[in-house]
C-alpha positions as CSV (number, residue, x, y, z in Angstrom):
1,M,241.3,-197.3,159.3
2,E,238.9,-199.8,157.3
3,S,236.4,-197.1,156.5
4,Q,239.3,-194.9,155.6
5,D,240.2,-197.5,152.6
6,L,236.4,-197.7,152.0
7,Q,236.5,-194.1,151.2
8,T,239.6,-194.6,149.3
9,Q,238.3,-197.1,147.2
10,E,235.1,-195.4,146.3
11,L,237.2,-192.3,145.2
12,E,239.2,-194.3,143.0
13,K,236.0,-195.9,141.6
14,K,234.6,-192.5,141.0
15,I,237.6,-191.1,139.2
16,R,238.0,-194.1,137.1
17,W,234.5,-193.9,136.2
18,R,235.0,-190.2,135.0
19,Q,237.9,-191.0,133.1
20,K,236.3,-193.8,131.0
21,L,233.1,-191.4,130.6
22,E,235.8,-188.7,129.4
23,R,237.2,-191.1,127.0
24,S,234.1,-192.2,125.5
25,E,233.3,-188.7,124.9
26,K,236.2,-188.3,123.2
27,E,235.9,-191.3,121.1
28,R,232.4,-190.4,120.3
29,S,233.6,-186.9,119.1
30,Q,236.1,-188.5,117.0
31,L,234.0,-190.8,115.3
32,S,231.2,-188.1,114.5
33,D,234.4,-186.6,113.0
34,I,235.4,-189.3,110.8
35,A,231.8,-190.3,109.8
36,P,229.0,-188.4,111.0
37,G,226.5,-190.8,109.7
38,L,227.8,-193.7,111.9
39,T,227.2,-191.7,114.9
40,P,223.8,-191.9,115.6
41,K,223.9,-195.8,115.2
42,F,226.9,-195.9,117.4
43,L,225.3,-193.9,120.1
44,A,222.3,-196.4,120.3
45,N,224.5,-199.0,120.6
46,S,226.9,-198.0,123.4
């Protein structure tokens, strides 16, 4: 039973991580649309 909970937590962590990744990708592409000159600097900071 506990191992099932652990698996679920790991799965949720992965899903959340993937969503966060996709969100930052979206923000990055939006930023490049708005100000292409800022993008490399932004990428270096993140």
